[in-house]
N, C-alpha and C positions, 0 to 999 in steps of 0.2 A: 182450916188451921194455917196460920201464916208463921213463918219462921225466918228470922234474920239470918243472912249469910254468915254473920259473925258468930252465930251459934252453931251453924253447920260446920264451919271450919274448925279444925283441931290443931291449927298450926302452932299453938302455944306449946304443945307437947313435942318432944324431940322425936323425929322420924328416925328409923333405922335403915341401914343398907339392905336392899332387897325388899323393903316394905312397899306395898301397893298404895298409891294415893290417887286422888281424883281432882281434876281441874274444875274450879267453880268460878273462874273469871269470865269475862265477856269478850276478851280479845280474840280477834279472828283473822287478822291480816298478817302480822309479822311472822308468826309461826303456824298460822292456820290451825290453832288449837280450838277445840270446841268445848262448850260447857259439858261437864260430866265425863270428859275423856280420861281414860285410865293411863297411869304411868307407874314407873318403878323407880324408887330412890336408888341412884346408881353408885353412890360412894358414901363413905362415912362423912358425917357433917364436918364442915370447916367453920367453926364459930356458929353463926346463925344462918349459914348458907347451906342449901341442899340442891344437889344436881339430880334432875329428874329426866328420865328418858320415857317419852310417851309413845303409846302404840301408833305405828304407822309413821314414825319420825326417826331420822337418823342422827339428829343433832340434839344434844343435851341442853336443857334449859336450867339455868341457875336461879333458884328462888331465894329471896332474902338478900341478894347482893345489892340491889338498888330498888327504887320505887317502881320500876317497870314490871318487875315480877315479885310482888309482895307475898309473904308466906300465908297471908290471909286467903289467897286464891287456891290453897291446897286443903284437902280434907281426906280423912281416912275412909269414910263410908261413901258409897255412891249417892250423890245428891238427888233429891226429888226432881222429877222432870215434868210433872203436871203443873201447868202454869195457868194464869188468869184466862178465862174463856174456855178452860179445859183443853187448851192446846198443849202440844208436847214438843219438846226439842227435836228439831230435824224436819218437822212438817213443812210442806209447801203451802203457802197461803197467798191470798190476793188482797190488795189494799182497796177498800171500798169507800174511803173517805174522799174529801175534796183534795185537789192538788195543793200541795203545801211545800214551801221552801223553808228548810231548817237553817238555824244559825250557822251550821258548819258549811253551808253552801249547797248541800244536796237538795235536789228537787224530787219530791215523792209525788208521782202522778197517779191519778185515779186508775185503778186496774193493774197497777204494777205488781209483778210477781216477786215473792221473796221467800226466805227460809227462816224458821224460828231458830234463834241462836241461844236464847236463855231468858231468865227473868230480868226484870228491871226494878228500880227503886230499892235495891239491896234486899229484896225479898224473894224467897222461894215459896210457892204456894203448894204445899204438900197435901194431897187428897183434898183439893180445893172444894169448898162448899160455901154457898152464900153469895154475897154481892161482890161483883168484880170492880165496883167503882173505886177509882183512885189507883188502880194497879195497871201497869203497862207491861209489855213484853218487848224484848230486844229482837229486831228483825234485820236480816241482811237482804236488801232489795237489789234487783238487777239495775245497773246504771248508777247506783249510789256507792260512794267510796267509803262511807262510814256506816256502822250499825246504828239503827234508829229505834227510839222507843215509841211504841204505837199502842193505843188503847185496844183491847180485844174486840170491842164492838165495831171497830173499823177494819176488821180482818175477817176473811171468809175462805172456806175451801172452794167455793164456786167462783169462777172467773166472770166478773161483770162485763167483760168485753168479748166474751166467747162469740166467734163467728163474725166479728166485725173486721173492717179493713184495717183499723188501727191495731188490732191484735195481730193480724197477719204481718203488718209492717214491723211491729215490735219483735215478732218471732224471727224475722229475717235479720234484724239487728243482733238479736241474741245469738243466732247461729254463727254470724260473722265473728262476734266476740269470742265465742267458744273455739272457733277455728284459730283465731289469733292466740288465745291462751294455750292451745295445744302446741303451737309452733314455739312459743316462748318458754314452755315448761322445762325443757332440757337446760336452757340457759339459766333459769331461776334455780334449778337444782344444783347446777355447777357453782353458782354464786353462793348458795346457802352453805356449801362445804367450806367456804372461806371464812365464815363467821364463827367467832368463838362463843363460849357460854355467856359472856358479858354483852353479847350483841355487837361487838366490834370486829372489824376485819383483822384477823391474826396474821402478822407478817410472816411467821414461820409456815403458816398454811399456804400463803401465797407462794412462798419460796418452794415449798414441797410440791405444789401443783405445777409450778414452772418447771421444776426438775423432772416431774413425771411426764410432761408433754414435750420436753426438750428433744428426745430422740425423734418424735414425730415431726417436730419443726425442722430438725436437721435433715430428715429424709425429704420433706417438702422442699427445702432449700436446694438440696442436691438435684431433685427432679426438675426444679425450675431452672437451675443452671444448665442441666443437660438439654432441656428444651430450648434454652436461649442459644446454646452452641449449635444445636441442630438447625434452628431457624437461621442462624447466621451462615452456616454452611450452605443451606438451601438458597439463601439470597445470593451468595457468592457464585454458586453454580448457575443460577438463572442469569446473573450478570455476564458471566463468561459465555453462556449460550447466546445471549443477545448480541454481545460484541462479535462473536464468530459469525452470527447470522448477518449482521450489518457489513462485516468485512467481505462476506461471500457475495453480497449484493453489489458491493463497491468494485469488485474485480471485473474489468471489462472483458467481454467475450473475446476469444481468440479470433 
């Protein structure tokens, strides 16, 4: 049974404050939202806009404000998660096809590891039975900046490069990237606090953040000034000691 996402979404009906909704889009970078993620309508609607706070997020997303977050990406009922190939959202799979370069510039290499993000072709395959032909699923692969649509027959739970030197090399690269992401995560979290519901940096939030850290900056400045004075005093003391030592050597013995 295949079901268009346009039928799954009930965005044409007005949502209410406090109502539970589910995300059925495929976006995974800007807000790190996942297909099927649960959220709650956070305020009464303003025209055709709805503010939604999703589980695990601290920033509200405004749907219906522009084309970036259309209302068609919200629905009231949890969407089906069984996809072509009987794969499910969140599974880790390996690409078994030939290395391919996509129009977006990403290179998908044989054996690349990825995660199932959701359906493709605007279809959700609920309780899928029958032929997978013509259907793809959206995957997020390591080393690829965009989500890619891949036929289910080119995906597998088994690693085609298991035990090879190439797999060991890729694992080292992945570990390094994970370490870099861990270091950058606090900076990304701080930056996300500056972004408003419309996706733009809010000046008042910047000002509020600056005011919040101003005491810390003032203390750091005072500490730096004290250290500079201490260093200058130490240099002066050393200079006087050197002068005294030179003068002592210059005095002829009686």
